[in-house]
N, CA, C and O atoms as a GROMACS GRO file, in nm:
protein
  380
    1MET      N    1  -8.245  -3.141   2.109
    1MET     CA    2  -8.223  -3.030   2.196
    1MET      C    3  -8.159  -3.085   2.325
    1MET      O    4  -8.200  -3.189   2.376
    2PRO      N    5  -8.058  -3.012   2.377
    2PRO     CA    6  -7.991  -3.056   2.500
    2PRO      C    7  -8.092  -3.068   2.616
    2PRO      O    8  -8.189  -2.993   2.626
    3ASP      N    9  -8.064  -3.165   2.702
    3ASP     CA   10  -8.149  -3.183   2.820
    3ASP      C   11  -8.119  -3.075   2.920
    3ASP      O   12  -8.004  -3.053   2.958
    4ALA      N   13  -8.226  -3.008   2.965
    4ALA     CA   14  -8.215  -2.896   3.057
    4ALA      C   15  -8.154  -2.938   3.189
    4ALA      O   16  -8.091  -2.856   3.256
    5LYS      N   17  -8.171  -3.064   3.228
    5LYS     CA   18  -8.117  -3.107   3.359
    5LYS      C   19  -7.964  -3.114   3.359
    5LYS      O   20  -7.902  -3.110   3.465
    6ASN      N   21  -7.901  -3.123   3.240
    6ASN     CA   22  -7.755  -3.138   3.236
    6ASN      C   23  -7.684  -3.009   3.195
    6ASN      O   24  -7.572  -3.016   3.144
    7LYS      N   25  -7.744  -2.897   3.215
    7LYS     CA   26  -7.684  -2.772   3.172
    7LYS      C   27  -7.596  -2.711   3.278
    7LYS      O   28  -7.533  -2.609   3.252
    8GLY      N   29  -7.589  -2.767   3.395
    8GLY     CA   30  -7.505  -2.712   3.498
    8GLY      C   31  -7.585  -2.611   3.584
    8GLY      O   32  -7.706  -2.624   3.602
    9PRO      N   33  -7.513  -2.511   3.635
    9PRO     CA   34  -7.580  -2.413   3.724
    9PRO      C   35  -7.695  -2.343   3.656
    9PRO      O   36  -7.694  -2.323   3.535
   10ALA      N   37  -7.795  -2.306   3.734
   10ALA     CA   38  -7.913  -2.238   3.678
   10ALA      C   39  -7.877  -2.099   3.626
   10ALA      O   40  -7.946  -2.047   3.538
   11ASP      N   41  -7.772  -2.038   3.678
   11ASP     CA   42  -7.730  -1.903   3.642
   11ASP      C   43  -7.592  -1.913   3.573
   11ASP      O   44  -7.490  -1.896   3.640
   12PRO      N   45  -7.588  -1.938   3.444
   12PRO     CA   46  -7.456  -1.953   3.380
   12PRO      C   47  -7.377  -1.823   3.382
   12PRO      O   48  -7.434  -1.714   3.378
   13GLY      N   49  -7.246  -1.837   3.386
   13GLY     CA   50  -7.159  -1.722   3.387
   13GLY      C   51  -7.153  -1.661   3.247
   13GLY      O   52  -7.197  -1.720   3.149
   14LEU      N   53  -7.096  -1.539   3.241
   14LEU     CA   54  -7.086  -1.467   3.114
   14LEU      C   55  -7.005  -1.543   3.012
   14LEU      O   56  -7.040  -1.543   2.895
   15SER      N   57  -6.895  -1.611   3.054
   15SER     CA   58  -6.814  -1.687   2.960
   15SER      C   59  -6.895  -1.805   2.902
   15SER      O   60  -6.878  -1.839   2.785
   16ASP      N   61  -6.982  -1.866   2.981
   16ASP     CA   62  -7.067  -1.977   2.937
   16ASP      C   63  -7.163  -1.919   2.830
   16ASP      O   64  -7.180  -1.979   2.724
   17ILE      N   65  -7.223  -1.806   2.857
   17ILE     CA   66  -7.318  -1.744   2.764
   17ILE      C   67  -7.250  -1.709   2.633
   17ILE      O   68  -7.304  -1.733   2.525
   18ARG      N   69  -7.131  -1.652   2.643
   18ARG     CA   70  -7.055  -1.615   2.520
   18ARG      C   71  -7.020  -1.738   2.440
   18ARG      O   72  -7.030  -1.737   2.318
   19GLY      N   73  -6.981  -1.846   2.507
   19GLY     CA   74  -6.949  -1.968   2.437
   19GLY      C   75  -7.071  -2.027   2.363
   19GLY      O   76  -7.060  -2.075   2.250
   20ARG      N   77  -7.184  -2.023   2.430
   20ARG     CA   78  -7.307  -2.072   2.370
   20ARG      C   79  -7.348  -1.984   2.252
   20ARG      O   80  -7.389  -2.035   2.147
   21MET      N   81  -7.337  -1.854   2.269
   21MET     CA   82  -7.371  -1.761   2.159
   21MET      C   83  -7.284  -1.786   2.037
   21MET      O   84  -7.332  -1.785   1.924
   22LEU      N   85  -7.152  -1.810   2.061
   22LEU     CA   86  -7.061  -1.838   1.948
   22LEU      C   87  -7.108  -1.961   1.873
   22LEU      O   88  -7.114  -1.961   1.750
   23VAL      N   89  -7.142  -2.066   1.946
   23VAL     CA   90  -7.190  -2.189   1.881
   23VAL      C   91  -7.320  -2.163   1.803
   23VAL      O   92  -7.335  -2.209   1.690
   24LEU      N   93  -7.412  -2.092   1.863
   24LEU     CA   94  -7.536  -2.060   1.795
   24LEU      C   95  -7.512  -1.976   1.666
   24LEU      O   96  -7.578  -1.998   1.564
   25GLU      N   97  -7.421  -1.883   1.674
   25GLU     CA   98  -7.390  -1.802   1.556
   25GLU      C   99  -7.333  -1.886   1.445
   25GLU      O  100  -7.372  -1.872   1.329
   26VAL      N  101  -7.238  -1.975   1.480
   26VAL     CA  102  -7.175  -2.060   1.377
   26VAL      C  103  -7.277  -2.152   1.314
   26VAL      O  104  -7.283  -2.166   1.192
   27VAL      N  105  -7.360  -2.216   1.401
   27VAL     CA  106  -7.463  -2.306   1.346
   27VAL      C  107  -7.560  -2.228   1.258
   27VAL      O  108  -7.593  -2.274   1.149
   28ALA      N  109  -7.607  -2.112   1.303
   28ALA     CA  110  -7.702  -2.032   1.228
   28ALA      C  111  -7.645  -1.990   1.094
   28ALA      O  112  -7.711  -2.008   0.992
   29MET      N  113  -7.522  -1.934   1.092
   29MET     CA  114  -7.462  -1.891   0.966
   29MET      C  115  -7.436  -2.005   0.872
   29MET      O  116  -7.460  -1.993   0.752
   30THR      N  117  -7.386  -2.119   0.924
   30THR     CA  118  -7.360  -2.234   0.840
   30THR      C  119  -7.487  -2.293   0.782
   30THR      O  120  -7.492  -2.325   0.663
   31SER      N  121  -7.589  -2.307   0.866
   31SER     CA  122  -7.718  -2.358   0.821
   31SER      C  123  -7.783  -2.266   0.716
   31SER      O  124  -7.836  -2.313   0.616
   32LEU      N  125  -7.776  -2.137   0.742
   32LEU     CA  126  -7.831  -2.041   0.651
   32LEU      C  127  -7.760  -2.043   0.518
   32LEU      O  128  -7.823  -2.038   0.413
   33ALA      N  129  -7.626  -2.051   0.522
   33ALA     CA  130  -7.552  -2.054   0.397
   33ALA      C  131  -7.587  -2.181   0.319
   33ALA      O  132  -7.600  -2.176   0.196
   34LEU      N  133  -7.602  -2.294   0.387
   34LEU     CA  134  -7.639  -2.419   0.317
   34LEU      C  135  -7.777  -2.411   0.256
   34LEU      O  136  -7.798  -2.457   0.144
   35VAL      N  137  -7.869  -2.355   0.327
   35VAL     CA  138  -8.006  -2.339   0.278
   35VAL      C  139  -8.014  -2.244   0.162
   35VAL      O  140  -8.085  -2.268   0.064
   36LEU      N  141  -7.942  -2.135   0.173
   36LEU     CA  142  -7.946  -2.032   0.066
   36LEU      C  143  -7.868  -2.075  -0.058
   36LEU      O  144  -7.888  -2.021  -0.166
   37ASP      N  145  -7.779  -2.171  -0.042
   37ASP     CA  146  -7.700  -2.218  -0.157
   37ASP      C  147  -7.783  -2.314  -0.241
   37ASP      O  148  -7.754  -2.434  -0.248
   38THR      N  149  -7.885  -2.259  -0.302
   38THR     CA  150  -7.973  -2.339  -0.385
   38THR      C  151  -7.936  -2.317  -0.529
   38THR      O  152  -7.899  -2.207  -0.570
   39SER      N  153  -7.946  -2.422  -0.601
   39SER     CA  154  -7.917  -2.416  -0.746
   39SER      C  155  -8.044  -2.458  -0.822
   39SER      O  156  -8.139  -2.511  -0.764
   40GLY      N  157  -8.042  -2.433  -0.946
   40GLY     CA  158  -8.156  -2.465  -1.027
   40GLY      C  159  -8.239  -2.341  -1.059
   40GLY      O  160  -8.207  -2.230  -1.016
   41GLU      N  161  -8.344  -2.363  -1.134
   41GLU     CA  162  -8.427  -2.252  -1.180
   41GLU      C  163  -8.494  -2.175  -1.073
   41GLU      O  164  -8.500  -2.052  -1.081
   42ASP      N  165  -8.545  -2.239  -0.973
   42ASP     CA  166  -8.622  -2.171  -0.868
   42ASP      C  167  -8.538  -2.142  -0.742
   42ASP      O  168  -8.592  -2.098  -0.641
   43GLY      N  169  -8.409  -2.166  -0.749
   43GLY     CA  170  -8.323  -2.151  -0.634
   43GLY      C  171  -8.326  -2.012  -0.576
   43GLY      O  172  -8.338  -1.995  -0.455
   44GLY      N  173  -8.314  -1.910  -0.663
   44GLY     CA  174  -8.315  -1.771  -0.619
   44GLY      C  175  -8.444  -1.732  -0.550
   44GLY      O  176  -8.443  -1.663  -0.448
   45LYS      N  177  -8.556  -1.777  -0.608
   45LYS     CA  178  -8.684  -1.745  -0.551
   45LYS      C  179  -8.701  -1.811  -0.414
   45LYS      O  180  -8.757  -1.749  -0.323
   46MET      N  181  -8.653  -1.936  -0.397
   46MET     CA  182  -8.660  -2.002  -0.272
   46MET      C  183  -8.574  -1.930  -0.166
   46MET      O  184  -8.617  -1.910  -0.052
   47GLY      N  185  -8.454  -1.891  -0.207
   47GLY     CA  186  -8.363  -1.820  -0.115
   47GLY      C  187  -8.426  -1.688  -0.067
   47GLY      O  188  -8.423  -1.658   0.052
   48ARG      N  189  -8.482  -1.612  -0.158
   48ARG     CA  190  -8.547  -1.486  -0.120
   48ARG      C  191  -8.664  -1.510  -0.023
   48ARG      O  192  -8.685  -1.433   0.070
   49GLY      N  193  -8.739  -1.617  -0.047
   49GLY     CA  194  -8.848  -1.654   0.042
   49GLY      C  195  -8.801  -1.690   0.182
   49GLY      O  196  -8.865  -1.654   0.281
   50ILE      N  197  -8.690  -1.759   0.189
   50ILE     CA  198  -8.632  -1.796   0.321
   50ILE      C  199  -8.588  -1.670   0.395
   50ILE      O  200  -8.614  -1.656   0.514
   51LEU      N  201  -8.523  -1.580   0.325
   51LEU     CA  202  -8.479  -1.455   0.390
   51LEU      C  203  -8.597  -1.376   0.439
   51LEU      O  204  -8.594  -1.319   0.549
   52HIS      N  205  -8.702  -1.371   0.359
   52HIS     CA  206  -8.826  -1.300   0.401
   52HIS      C  207  -8.883  -1.367   0.528
   52HIS      O  208  -8.921  -1.298   0.622
   53LEU      N  209  -8.890  -1.498   0.530
   53LEU     CA  210  -8.943  -1.566   0.648
   53LEU      C  211  -8.857  -1.542   0.773
   53LEU      O  212  -8.911  -1.529   0.883
   54ILE      N  213  -8.727  -1.536   0.756
   54ILE     CA  214  -8.642  -1.510   0.873
   54ILE      C  215  -8.667  -1.369   0.927
   54ILE      O  216  -8.684  -1.349   1.047
   55ARG      N  217  -8.669  -1.273   0.835
   55ARG     CA  218  -8.692  -1.133   0.878
   55ARG      C  219  -8.829  -1.117   0.945
   55ARG      O  220  -8.841  -1.047   1.045
   56GLU      N  221  -8.930  -1.182   0.890
   56GLU     CA  222  -9.064  -1.175   0.943
   56GLU      C  223  -9.069  -1.245   1.081
   56GLU      O  224  -9.131  -1.193   1.174
   57ALA      N  225  -9.007  -1.358   1.093
   57ALA     CA  226  -9.006  -1.433   1.219
   57ALA      C  227  -8.939  -1.354   1.328
   57ALA      O  228  -8.985  -1.356   1.442
   58VAL      N  229  -8.828  -1.283   1.297
   58VAL     CA  230  -8.762  -1.201   1.399
   58VAL      C  231  -8.854  -1.092   1.445
   58VAL      O  232  -8.869  -1.069   1.565
   59GLY      N  233  -8.918  -1.022   1.351
   59GLY     CA  234  -9.012  -0.916   1.387
   59GLY      C  235  -9.130  -0.967   1.470
   59GLY      O  236  -9.170  -0.903   1.568
   60ASN      N  237  -9.184  -1.081   1.432
   60ASN     CA  238  -9.294  -1.142   1.507
   60ASN      C  239  -9.252  -1.180   1.647
   60ASN      O  240  -9.325  -1.156   1.743
   61LYS      N  241  -9.136  -1.238   1.660
   61LYS     CA  242  -9.086  -1.281   1.791
   61LYS      C  243  -9.063  -1.160   1.883
   61LYS      O  244  -9.093  -1.165   2.002
   62CYS      N  245  -9.011  -1.052   1.825
   62CYS     CA  246  -8.989  -0.928   1.902
   62CYS      C  247  -9.124  -0.878   1.955
   62CYS      O  248  -9.137  -0.845   2.072
   63ASP      N  249  -9.221  -0.873   1.868
   63ASP     CA  250  -9.358  -0.831   1.911
   63ASP      C  251  -9.413  -0.924   2.018
   63ASP      O  252  -9.466  -0.877   2.119
   64GLU      N  253  -9.401  -1.054   1.998
   64GLU     CA  254  -9.451  -1.154   2.093
   64GLU      C  255  -9.389  -1.138   2.230
   64GLU      O  256  -9.456  -1.155   2.331
   65MET      N  257  -9.259  -1.105   2.234
   65MET     CA  258  -9.190  -1.094   2.360
   65MET      C  259  -9.207  -0.952   2.420
   65MET      O  260  -9.165  -0.927   2.534
   66GLY      N  261  -9.265  -0.862   2.346
   66GLY     CA  262  -9.288  -0.726   2.396
   66GLY      C  263  -9.160  -0.644   2.410
   66GLY      O  264  -9.149  -0.559   2.498
   67LEU      N  265  -9.064  -0.670   2.320
   67LEU     CA  266  -8.937  -0.599   2.327
   67LEU      C  267  -8.956  -0.450   2.295
   67LEU      O  268  -9.046  -0.410   2.221
   68SER      N  269  -8.869  -0.371   2.353
   68SER     CA  270  -8.875  -0.229   2.324
   68SER      C  271  -8.833  -0.202   2.179
   68SER      O  272  -8.775  -0.290   2.114
   69ASP      N  273  -8.860  -0.083   2.129
   69ASP     CA  274  -8.824  -0.049   1.993
   69ASP      C  275  -8.670  -0.065   1.972
   69ASP      O  276  -8.624  -0.114   1.869
   70ASN      N  277  -8.594  -0.022   2.075
   70ASN     CA  278  -8.448  -0.033   2.068
   70ASN      C  279  -8.403  -0.178   2.061
   70ASN      O  280  -8.319  -0.214   1.979
   71ALA      N  281  -8.463  -0.261   2.151
   71ALA     CA  282  -8.424  -0.403   2.152
   71ALA      C  283  -8.466  -0.472   2.022
   71ALA      O  284  -8.393  -0.558   1.973
   72SER      N  285  -8.581  -0.437   1.967
   72SER     CA  286  -8.629  -0.493   1.838
   72SER      C  287  -8.537  -0.452   1.726
   72SER      O  288  -8.504  -0.534   1.640
   73SER      N  289  -8.494  -0.325   1.723
   73SER     CA  290  -8.402  -0.280   1.621
   73SER      C  291  -8.270  -0.353   1.631
   73SER      O  292  -8.211  -0.389   1.529
   74THR      N  293  -8.222  -0.377   1.755
   74THR     CA  294  -8.098  -0.448   1.773
   74THR      C  295  -8.110  -0.592   1.722
   74THR      O  296  -8.021  -0.643   1.654
   75ALA      N  297  -8.221  -0.656   1.756
   75ALA     CA  298  -8.244  -0.793   1.709
   75ALA      C  299  -8.251  -0.802   1.557
   75ALA      O  300  -8.193  -0.893   1.498
   76GLN      N  301  -8.322  -0.709   1.495
   76GLN     CA  302  -8.332  -0.711   1.350
   76GLN      C  303  -8.198  -0.680   1.283
   76GLN      O  304  -8.166  -0.736   1.179
   77ALA      N  305  -8.121  -0.590   1.344
   77ALA     CA  306  -7.983  -0.560   1.290
   77ALA      C  307  -7.894  -0.684   1.302
   77ALA      O  308  -7.814  -0.714   1.214
   78TYR      N  309  -7.909  -0.753   1.411
   78TYR     CA  310  -7.827  -0.876   1.429
   78TYR      C  311  -7.866  -0.983   1.329
   78TYR      O  312  -7.780  -1.054   1.277
   79ALA      N  313  -7.997  -0.995   1.302
   79ALA     CA  314  -8.039  -1.091   1.200
   79ALA      C  315  -7.982  -1.055   1.065
   79ALA      O  316  -7.940  -1.144   0.990
   80GLU      N  317  -7.981  -0.926   1.032
   80GLU     CA  318  -7.924  -0.883   0.905
   80GLU      C  319  -7.776  -0.908   0.898
   80GLU      O  320  -7.722  -0.939   0.792
   81GLU      N  321  -7.707  -0.895   1.014
   81GLU     CA  322  -7.564  -0.926   1.020
   81GLU      C  323  -7.537  -1.073   0.991
   81GLU      O  324  -7.447  -1.108   0.913
   82LEU      N  325  -7.617  -1.160   1.055
   82LEU     CA  326  -7.605  -1.305   1.026
   82LEU      C  327  -7.631  -1.338   0.882
   82LEU      O  328  -7.556  -1.416   0.822
   83ILE      N  329  -7.737  -1.280   0.825
   83ILE     CA  330  -7.771  -1.302   0.689
   83ILE      C  331  -7.656  -1.254   0.595
   83ILE      O  332  -7.616  -1.323   0.501
   84GLY      N  333  -7.609  -1.134   0.626
   84GLY     CA  334  -7.496  -1.078   0.545
   84GLY      C  335  -7.374  -1.167   0.552
   84GLY      O  336  -7.308  -1.186   0.450
   85THR      N  337  -7.340  -1.221   0.666
   85THR     CA  338  -7.225  -1.310   0.680
   85THR      C  339  -7.244  -1.438   0.602
   85THR      O  340  -7.151  -1.487   0.537
   86ALA      N  341  -7.365  -1.493   0.609
   86ALA     CA  342  -7.395  -1.614   0.536
   86ALA      C  343  -7.382  -1.593   0.386
   86ALA      O  344  -7.324  -1.676   0.315
   87LEU      N  345  -7.437  -1.477   0.337
   87LEU     CA  346  -7.428  -1.445   0.195
   87LEU      C  347  -7.286  -1.418   0.154
   87LEU      O  348  -7.246  -1.456   0.044
   88ALA      N  349  -7.208  -1.353   0.238
   88ALA     CA  350  -7.067  -1.327   0.204
   88ALA      C  351  -6.988  -1.457   0.196
   88ALA      O  352  -6.893  -1.468   0.119
   89THR      N  353  -7.029  -1.556   0.275
   89THR     CA  354  -6.963  -1.689   0.266
   89THR      C  355  -6.995  -1.755   0.133
   89THR      O  356  -6.909  -1.819   0.071
   90LEU      N  357  -7.120  -1.738   0.089
   90LEU     CA  358  -7.162  -1.800  -0.037
   90LEU      C  359  -7.104  -1.726  -0.160
   90LEU      O  360  -7.065  -1.787  -0.260
   91TYR      N  361  -7.100  -1.593  -0.148
   91TYR     CA  362  -7.061  -1.511  -0.262
   91TYR      C  363  -6.949  -1.416  -0.221
   91TYR      O  364  -6.970  -1.295  -0.215
   92PRO      N  365  -6.830  -1.468  -0.192
   92PRO     CA  366  -6.722  -1.380  -0.149
   92PRO      C  367  -6.687  -1.280  -0.259
   92PRO      O  368  -6.693  -1.310  -0.378
   93SER      N  369  -6.650  -1.159  -0.214
   93SER     CA  370  -6.610  -1.059  -0.312
   93SER      C  371  -6.479  -1.097  -0.374
   93SER      O  372  -6.393  -1.155  -0.308
   94THR      N  373  -6.461  -1.064  -0.501
   94THR     CA  374  -6.333  -1.100  -0.570
   94THR      C  375  -6.251  -0.976  -0.584
   94THR      O  376  -6.269  -0.898  -0.677
   95HIS      N  377  -6.159  -0.957  -0.490
   95HIS     CA  378  -6.068  -0.838  -0.492
   95HIS      C  379  -5.933  -0.882  -0.523
   95HIS      O  380  -5.841  -0.799  -0.529
   0.00000   0.00000   0.00000
């Protein structure tokens, strides 16, 4: 994890936040695609379990942080978007 002392100003600008979010999204989608790309007999079961854990963790974190229903719905929708993108990378449609 990056050292907090070397992050620059305590109040990062919007472009800094956008850049960091982009990196987090790419890392999350790539990591998720790699984890879900399981082969073998139990691969599908393991992938479904990972997706369940991600969805559950997002819900739990929203509750822990006391997010509003709207903010929780947004977080869960974003998680589904990342999951969908990772799955589309693994299983692109053949048109």
